[in-house]
N, C-alpha and C positions, 0 to 999 in steps of 0.2 A: 339164358335169362340175364337181365341186368338189374342189380339192386342198388339203390341209394340208401345208405344208413347214416342218418344224422346222429351225432353223438356216438358214432361207431367206435371211437377209440376208448370209450369209457368202460365201466364195469360190465354191464350186460352186453355191450357191443363186442368186447373181446371174445366172450363166450359164443356169441352169435356167429362171428366170423368163422369160427372153427366148425360150426354145424351147417352153414350154408353149402350148397352143392359146390364141389371143387371146380366144376367146369363153368360156373356162373361168373359173370363180370360184376365186380363190387366196387362202388365208389363210397368212400367214407368222408363225411364232412364233420369236423370237430374243431372247436375253438381252443382246445387244450387248456381250459380254465384251470388256473393254478390251485384253486380250492379243491378241484377234483383230481388234478394230475400233479401231485407234489413233485417238484424238482424235474418235471418233464417239459422240455422246450421243443421237442420234435416227436413225431409219431414213433412208437416202439417198433423194433424190427419185425415183430410178429404181425403187426397191422400193416406195415409197409409191404411185407411179402405177399399179403393176401389181397390188398386193395389199392386202388388209386386214391391217394390221400389229399384232401383239401383242408388246410388250416384256416378256418374262418368261422365267425359267428353266424348262426343260422339267420340272423337279422340282415346279414350282408350276402345272402345266397344268390341274389339276382346277378352277381358278377360271374356266375359259373353255369350259365344256361347250356353252353356247348358241352361241358363235361357231363351234365345230367340228362341231356337229350337222349331219348331212347330207353329210358328206365321203365322196366316192367312193374316193379314193386318198390315203393318207398316205405322204409321202416323209420319212423320218426321217434327217436329216443332222446334227442337233445332236450334238456330241461334242467332247471334248478330244482333241487329236491329236498331241501331242508325245511321241514314243517315249522320248527321253532324259529329259524332264521327268517322265514317268510313273513313273520308277524312284525318285524321291525325293518326289514329291507324290502318294503312293499313294492316300490317302483321297480326295483331290479327284477323281482319275480314276475311282475306284470309284463315288463318289457321283454325279458328273455323267453318266458313261456308263452305268453299270448301274442305279443308282437312278432316273436320269432316264428310262431306257427302261421300267422297271417302272411309274413314275408314268404314262407315256403309255399303257401297256396297261391300267392301272386305269381311266383315263378312257374308253378305247375300250369297256371292259366296261359302262360306264354309258350309252353312247349308245343312243338309241332305234333308230337305224338304223346298223348296223355298216358300216364301209368294205368294199368288195369286195376291195381289195388294199392291202398295206403293202409299201413298198420300203425296205429297210434299207441304209444305206451302211456297209459293213464294210470290212475292210482285208486286204491280203496279210499283215499282221503275224500273223494267226491261224495261218498255216502255220509260223511260226518259221523254222528253217533250211531247211525244205522237204525235198524228196526228192532223194536222190543214188543213183548206181549205180556198180558196178564193172564193168559190162558184162554181168553175169549176174544179180545180185540188186539189189533196191531197198532202200536204207537210209533211215531217218528219224532222223538225229542229233538229239539233244535239247540243242542249244546247244553252241558250241565251248568247249573246256576252258580255264579261266583260265590254267593253267600253260602251255598251248600258245601262247596269245596273248602271254603275257609273254616267250616265247622267239621271237616273231616268226613262229610257224607259223600262217599265216592261213587256208590252205585246209583243208577238211574231209577227214579220213582215216578209214579203217575201223579196227577193233580191232587189225589187224596192221600199222598204220602206212602203209598204201597209200593214195595219193590217190584221191578219188572224183570223179565227174563230176556236176555239178548238173543236175537235170532241171527243165524248165519246170513251174510250179505248176499242177496240175490240181485241179479241185473235189473229186475223189475222194481226194486225198491226205490223210494224217493231219494233224490240227491240233495243233501243239505250240508255243504262243507262248513266246517268250524274253523278252518285256517285259511290264510291267504293262499298258501300252496294249493290246498284243495280247490279253492275258487278258480285258480289259474288252470288247473287240470280240467275242471268242468268247462271252462271257457274254451280250452283247446278242443275238447270233445264237440262242443256246439259249433265252433267254427268249421271243424272238419266235416261234421254231419251236414251242415248247411251247404258247404261247397261240393262235397262228393255226391250228394243227392242231385244237385243241379247239373252235374257233369256226367252222371252215370258211372262213377268210380266206386268200386267195391271197397267200403271202409270197414276195417276191423279195429275195434277199440278194445285194448286189453287193459283191464284194471288189475294191476299188480298189488299183491299184499307186501309184506316186509321181505324184500329180497336180500339174501346174504350168500356169502361164499368166497372162495379164493379170488384174488384180483380186485377186491373192493378196497378203494383208497383208504388207508389208515390215517392219513393226515387231515381228513375232513371230519371235524367233530360234530357236524350238523346232520350227518346221515350215518346209517349203519350201527344200530344200537349193539349188535353182537360184537362188532369191532371195539366199541367203547368198553363193553363188559370184559372182553378178552384182554385188552390192554391193561385194565386195572388189576385183574386177577393175576396175570402173568408177571406184572411188576410188583406184586405184593401190596398194592394200594387198596385202601378201604373204598368200597363202591357204594355210592348213594343210589337207592331206589326211591323213585317218587311215589307219592300217594301212600298206599299200604303194601306195595309190592305185588298186588294181585291184579294189576293191569294185564290184560291178555292181548296177544298178537298172534298172527298167522305167519310163521316164518317159512318161506319157500326158497329152496336151493336154487342158485342162479343157473345151474345146468338144466334144471327142469323148466325154468322160465325161458331160456334160450330155445329149448326144444319146442315149447309151446309157440313161440314166435315163428320158428321154421315151419311147423305144421300149418300155421295160418298162411305163411308166405307161399307155400307150395300146394295148398289145397286147390284142386282143379275146379271146383264149383264156386259160385258166388257165396259169400258168407254174410256180408252186410249185417254185422252183429256186434253187440257189446258182450265181452266174455271175461269173467273173472279168472284170475290165475293166482292160486295159493296152494298151500299144502292141504288146506281143508281141515286143519286142526288148530284149536286155540290153546296157547301155552302161556302160563303166567311168567312174569319177569323173574320171579324167584326161581321157578323151575329152570329157566334158561341159565341163570347164574350158577345154580348148583350143577347143572349138566356140564357147563364149561369147566368149572372147578374140578369136577370128578375126572374129566378127560385130561386135564393138565396136571392132575395129582397135586392140586393146591387147595388150601382151605377156601371156602366160600365166605370171604370176609366182606360183609355188606351191612349197611344200616338202612332201615326204612325211615326216611326223614319226615314224611308227611308234607313235604313240599310238592308243588304241582305246577305244571306248565299250562298257561292259558291257551286254549285251543286244542289241547289233547283230548282224545276220546278214550273211553274206558275199555271197550272190548272190540275186537275185530277178528273175524274169521270168514273165509270165503265158502260159499255154497258152490261146489264144482259140478253140479249136475248139468248145467247148460253147456259147459265145456265138453262133457262126455257125450252129450246128445249130438253136438256138432262135429267133434273131432275124434271121438273114440275114447277108450278107457284111459284113465289118469292114474298113474302109479308113481307118485313122487317119492323120492327117497326120504327116509325118516329124519327127524331132527338130529338124532344121535349120529347117524351116518354122515349127514351133511356137516355137522360140527367137527367130526373127525377129519374130514377132508379140509375144512377151513383151517383147523388148528395146525395140521401138518404144513400147510402153506404159510400160515401166520408166523410160525417159529423160525422161518427163514427170512423174515422181513425186518426192516428197521421199525421199531415200535413208535407209536404216537406218543409225543411228550405229554406227560400228565398236565403240564402247565397250559398246553394248548386247549385241552378240554376245560380246565378251570376258567380260562379266559372266555370261552364261549358261554359258560354258565353265568359269569359276571356280566357279560353283555346282555343276557336275557334278564338278569336282575335289574340292571340299569334301565331297561326298557319296560319294566313293570310286568314282565311276562312269566317270571318264575317267582311264585309266591309261597308263603307258608300258611298252614292252617292256624287258626287262633287257638290259644290255650295249649 
């Protein structure tokens, strides 16, 4: 088999390369964006050893038709992924995520032999705030109201002011992104679906929850909240938690994510499906901070500031039942076990400067996207 992995030198890509069949031919295309690859000007030895490497933006992929010809499965990981950053670097996210995907599909249309399958890495961000219930009906709120957030009303309510209960995200739920990043991922999905259906290509869209683990770039302050938390705790810096600290996320270990991608890539039958990939457990940010601090044997020094990011959602957790129906049992490692592996790796790395994180927060403040509640 022959695989093309766009963004294959990145976080998930490195794990994926280790899990693909050793007798498979692999081509990696990656721009080596300095925000994602700190101090890296060439492909790492581990990537070079496993794959034919092309340093290029996916928007310029048309120059590499001969290298990509004969590909059986395309795994499209290349993407800008900072939710907050997407709200003020709008054109960059649209160009790299949407136009990049369009350019990839244009190249596919020129290949003499089309791939049998494309796997798209999408995001839970396409769901926006997700689905809620009052016990009787299902609601799809389209973003929390700014006036509510400014009053410190963090949870989602119905039109009568009654609190609603969040439901695990299902693939059949409505997609209503609340961030530019989420919009670009949804547009990627729609471009892929339109093209693949017209060409008879098996499309698998994987909607990842919050992926974490070793090899995640510490120098990028716009992604990887676990890395941000770990940096602060390890360096003895006080950590700021937004809202009331009770925001929940579904943290899924990168090794499990790579395994899910490989399962899809090697599946013998047509899948043609959207599939969630998460641990399937909602964890509050306070719980994550305390777990990291306990593993590092450091105090959990944090403040709950009441500040909030425009476009953030309140709760997120994946319903993994569809995955299990299509691909079999799902046994992700626990958050504690995943954090233990991450911290063992982290302690051998050069930490992120606290000033870099503060600079990213100031940029969001200047853009009017990081606000405080009134009073």
